[in-house]
C-alpha positions as CSV (number, residue, x, y, z in Angstrom):
1,K,-15.7,21.9,-15.2
2,C,-17.8,18.6,-16.1
3,L,-18.1,19.3,-12.1
4,S,-18.7,22.3,-11.9
5,Q,-21.2,22.0,-14.9
6,C,-23.4,19.3,-12.5
7,G,-23.2,21.3,-9.9
8,I,-20.4,20.0,-7.6
9,L,-18.2,23.2,-6.5
10,A,-14.5,22.6,-6.1
11,N,-13.1,23.7,-2.5
12,S,-10.3,25.7,-2.7
13,S,-9.6,26.0,1.1
14,K,-6.7,23.8,1.6
15,R,-7.4,20.4,4.6
16,N,-5.7,21.4,7.8
17,V,-5.1,18.2,10.1
18,S,-3.8,20.1,13.2
19,P,-1.0,18.0,14.9
20,D,-3.2,17.2,17.7
21,S,-6.0,15.4,15.7
22,L,-3.5,13.4,13.8
23,G,-2.0,11.9,17.1
24,S,-5.1,11.5,18.5
25,I,-5.8,9.0,15.2
26,I,-2.5,7.9,15.6
27,E,-2.9,6.9,18.9
28,S,-6.9,5.3,18.4
29,C,-5.3,2.5,16.0
30,R,-2.2,2.0,17.8
31,R,-1.7,-1.9,18.4
32,T,0.2,-3.5,20.9
33,P,2.1,-6.4,18.4
34,S,2.5,-9.7,19.2
35,N,5.8,-10.4,17.3
36,P,7.5,-7.1,17.5
37,L,10.0,-8.1,14.6
38,L,7.3,-7.9,12.3
39,V,6.8,-4.1,12.5
40,P,8.4,-2.2,9.8
41,N,10.9,0.3,10.6
42,P,12.5,2.5,8.2
43,R,14.0,5.8,7.4
44,F,11.4,8.2,6.7
45,E,12.3,11.6,6.0
46,E,9.5,13.5,7.0
47,N,8.0,15.7,4.1
48,P,5.4,18.1,2.7
49,G,3.9,15.6,-0.1
50,Q,3.9,12.4,1.8
51,S,2.5,13.7,4.8
52,K,-0.4,14.4,2.6
53,V,-0.9,10.8,1.6
54,M,-0.4,9.2,5.2
55,I,-2.9,11.5,6.4
56,D,-5.6,10.2,4.2
57,I,-4.2,6.3,4.6
58,L,-4.6,7.1,8.6
59,E,-8.3,8.9,8.0
60,A,-9.3,5.4,6.1
61,H,-8.0,3.6,8.0
62,N,-8.8,4.6,11.7
63,L,-12.9,4.9,9.1
64,G,-12.2,1.0,9.6
65,E,-11.6,0.6,5.6
66,K,-10.3,-2.9,5.6
67,A,-9.0,-2.7,1.5
68,L,-7.0,-0.2,0.7
69,L,-5.5,0.6,-3.0
70,I,-2.4,2.6,-2.9
71,C,-0.9,4.0,-6.6
72,G,2.1,5.8,-7.7
73,Y,4.6,5.6,-10.1
74,Q,7.7,3.5,-9.2
75,G,9.6,5.2,-6.8
76,V,7.5,7.6,-5.4
77,G,7.5,6.2,-2.0
78,K,4.7,4.1,-1.6
79,N,6.3,1.2,0.0
80,K,8.2,3.9,2.8
81,I,5.0,5.5,3.5
82,V,2.9,2.1,4.6
83,D,6.0,1.1,5.9
84,Y,6.2,4.3,8.0
85,V,2.7,4.5,9.1
86,L,2.9,0.5,9.9
87,H,5.5,1.5,12.2
88,Q,3.7,4.7,13.5
89,L,0.5,2.4,14.4
90,N,2.9,-0.2,16.0
91,C,1.6,-2.5,13.6
92,E,2.4,-6.0,12.5
93,R,3.2,-6.3,8.7
94,E,2.8,-9.6,6.2
95,Y,4.8,-8.4,2.9
96,L,3.9,-10.3,0.0
97,Q,5.1,-9.2,-3.9
98,L,3.4,-10.3,-6.4
99,H,4.7,-11.4,-10.2
100,R,3.4,-12.6,-13.4
101,D,3.9,-15.8,-12.1
102,T,2.1,-15.6,-9.1
103,T,-0.3,-18.1,-8.8
104,I,-3.2,-18.3,-7.0
105,Q,-2.1,-21.5,-4.6
106,S,1.0,-19.8,-3.9
107,L,-1.0,-16.9,-3.1
108,M,-2.2,-19.0,-0.6
109,L,0.5,-21.7,0.7
110,V,3.6,-21.5,0.7
111,P,6.4,-24.7,-0.3
112,S,9.5,-25.5,1.5
113,V,12.3,-28.3,2.5
114,E,11.8,-29.8,5.1
115,D,14.1,-33.3,5.7
116,G,14.0,-33.8,2.3
117,R,10.1,-33.7,2.2
118,I,8.1,-30.8,0.2
119,V,5.6,-29.4,3.2
120,Y,3.0,-26.8,2.9
121,H,3.0,-23.8,5.0
122,D,0.8,-20.5,5.4
123,S,1.5,-17.6,2.8
124,P,1.4,-14.3,4.1
125,L,-1.9,-13.6,3.2
126,V,-3.4,-16.5,5.1
127,R,-1.0,-15.6,8.7
128,A,-2.4,-11.9,8.5
129,A,-6.2,-13.3,8.2
130,I,-5.4,-15.4,10.8
131,H,-3.5,-13.4,13.4
132,G,-5.6,-10.1,12.2
133,R,-2.1,-8.3,10.8
134,I,-1.6,-5.8,7.7
135,L,-1.2,-7.5,4.5
136,V,0.9,-5.6,2.4
137,L,0.9,-7.0,-1.7
138,D,3.4,-5.3,-3.8
139,E,3.3,-4.8,-7.7
140,A,-0.3,-6.4,-7.6
141,D,-0.8,-4.4,-11.2
142,K,2.0,-7.1,-12.2
143,A,-0.5,-10.4,-11.0
144,P,-2.4,-12.5,-13.5
145,V,-6.3,-11.6,-13.9
146,E,-7.5,-14.4,-11.3
147,V,-5.0,-14.1,-8.4
148,V,-7.5,-10.1,-8.5
149,A,-10.3,-12.4,-9.0
150,L,-9.0,-14.3,-6.0
151,L,-8.5,-11.0,-3.9
152,K,-11.2,-9.2,-5.1
153,G,-14.0,-12.0,-4.5
154,L,-12.0,-12.3,-0.7
155,I,-13.1,-9.0,-0.2
156,E,-16.3,-8.9,-1.2
157,D,-17.7,-11.7,0.2
158,G,-15.2,-12.4,3.4
159,Q,-14.2,-16.1,2.6
160,L,-11.2,-18.1,0.8
161,S,-11.1,-21.4,0.3
162,L,-7.4,-23.5,0.5
163,P,-6.2,-25.7,-1.4
164,D,-5.4,-28.3,2.0
165,G,-9.5,-28.0,2.6
166,R,-9.9,-25.2,4.8
167,M,-11.9,-22.2,4.7
168,L,-11.3,-18.5,5.8
169,C,-14.4,-16.7,6.6
170,K,-15.4,-13.7,8.3
171,G,-16.9,-13.2,11.6
172,E,-17.6,-17.4,11.9
173,N,-16.8,-18.8,15.1
174,S,-17.4,-22.5,14.0
175,S,-16.9,-25.8,16.4
176,D,-15.2,-27.6,12.5
177,P,-11.2,-27.3,12.8
178,D,-11.2,-26.3,8.8
179,I,-13.2,-23.0,9.1
180,I,-11.1,-20.6,10.4
181,S,-12.1,-17.5,11.4
182,I,-10.8,-14.1,9.8
183,H,-9.4,-11.7,12.7
184,K,-11.5,-8.3,12.6
185,D,-8.1,-6.1,12.4
186,F,-7.0,-8.1,9.9
187,S,-6.6,-5.7,6.3
188,I,-5.6,-5.4,3.3
189,W,-3.2,-2.9,1.5
190,T,-2.2,-3.1,-2.1
191,L,0.5,-1.2,-4.0
192,I,0.1,-1.2,-7.6
193,N,1.5,1.2,-10.2
194,P,-0.4,3.1,-12.8
195,A,-1.2,1.0,-15.7
196,G,0.4,1.5,-19.2
197,Y,3.9,2.2,-20.7
198,P,6.2,2.3,-19.5
199,F,4.9,-0.8,-16.1
200,H,2.3,-2.7,-19.2
201,G,0.9,-3.8,-15.5
202,N,-3.1,-4.8,-15.5
203,D,-5.4,-1.9,-15.0
204,I,-6.4,-2.9,-11.0
205,L,-7.8,0.6,-10.2
206,S,-11.3,-0.5,-13.5
207,A,-11.3,-4.0,-12.0
208,M,-11.2,-3.5,-8.0
209,A,-11.4,0.3,-7.3
210,D,-15.0,-0.4,-6.1
211,V,-13.9,-2.7,-3.3
212,F,-11.1,-0.6,-1.9
213,S,-10.0,3.3,-0.8
214,C,-7.9,4.2,-3.3
215,H,-5.0,6.6,-2.7
216,I,-2.8,8.3,-5.2
217,V,0.9,8.9,-4.2
218,P,1.5,12.0,-6.9
219,P,5.1,12.8,-8.1
220,M,7.3,14.9,-5.6
221,D,7.5,18.2,-5.4
222,T,9.7,20.8,-5.4
223,E,10.5,21.3,-0.8
224,S,9.7,17.8,-0.2
225,H,12.1,16.1,-2.8
226,K,14.6,18.6,-1.4
227,R,14.0,17.9,2.4
228,I,14.8,14.3,1.4
229,L,18.2,14.8,-0.7
230,L,19.3,16.7,2.2
231,S,18.6,14.5,4.7
232,Y,21.1,11.8,2.5
233,G,23.5,14.1,1.7
234,G,23.5,16.8,4.7
235,N,27.4,17.4,4.0
236,V,26.5,18.8,0.2
237,H,26.6,22.2,-1.1
238,P,22.8,23.4,-0.9
239,R,23.0,24.8,-4.4
240,V,24.0,20.8,-5.7
241,I,21.2,20.1,-3.7
242,D,18.9,23.4,-5.7
243,K,20.6,22.0,-9.3
244,I,19.6,18.4,-8.6
245,V,16.0,19.1,-7.8
246,S,15.4,21.9,-10.4
247,V,16.7,19.3,-13.0
248,W,14.5,16.7,-11.5
249,E,11.3,18.7,-11.7
250,D,12.1,19.7,-15.7
251,L,11.8,16.2,-15.7
252,R,8.7,15.5,-14.2
253,V,7.0,18.4,-16.0
254,A,8.9,17.0,-19.3
255,H,6.5,13.5,-18.3
256,Q,3.6,15.5,-17.2
257,D,3.4,17.3,-20.5
258,G,4.1,14.3,-22.7
259,T,7.2,15.6,-23.4
260,M,9.3,12.5,-21.9
261,I,7.4,9.3,-21.5
262,Y,9.3,7.9,-18.8
263,P,8.4,8.9,-15.4
264,F,11.5,10.0,-13.2
265,S,11.1,9.3,-9.7
266,V,12.6,10.7,-6.2
267,R,14.2,7.2,-6.0
């Protein structure tokens, strides 16, 4: 209503992306990995609901967006969608799960014990920046505020000072060994839950939406839910599948209406 009063009219026609155009986007973004073991290979059942989100992500990536923010309740398939897209694109993935105890140092360096000594290695973030991989940051809404600020600074300024004296810099080709050029293919795909109950995470959307291309993964529709259940339970009677889908649809509607406070998902 407010949009229409401002002269912004909703387009009732659905956006249709042909298989040929989608295939051309995938081909134009496909890479040749230097380490194929880093390319995800998930089990994924294609379905209408998650395919729409995949198309949005692919289009943003094809347009050159280097920072994606993918938001959805737990269990709606954020990780599955991202891993399948990366599999389709043949992209190497570096994975980092954030939590309330994540520190700025742990985001950049990873300690290990070798021959009785503590040795620090590059973190997935640094490796992704150097080698041009996709960094998947999971549960970013759980990270402390200072960690979120560091990520925003990296995306906005294209610079990051490391604890060992080195510096990641965008577009720098310096002879100084402490200046590391950020690879042109480096991207950050961040996965978050909505702020508030029951996840109690930070409101990342409000803090960082201006530097991200934002994408929402909605609760799964009936047809998509049914297709996934059939892929796992091919020998289950269709009436049982329909009953499960119906129950979960009732739970989804109850949460949407505010009757239930916890969002149930396909997982």
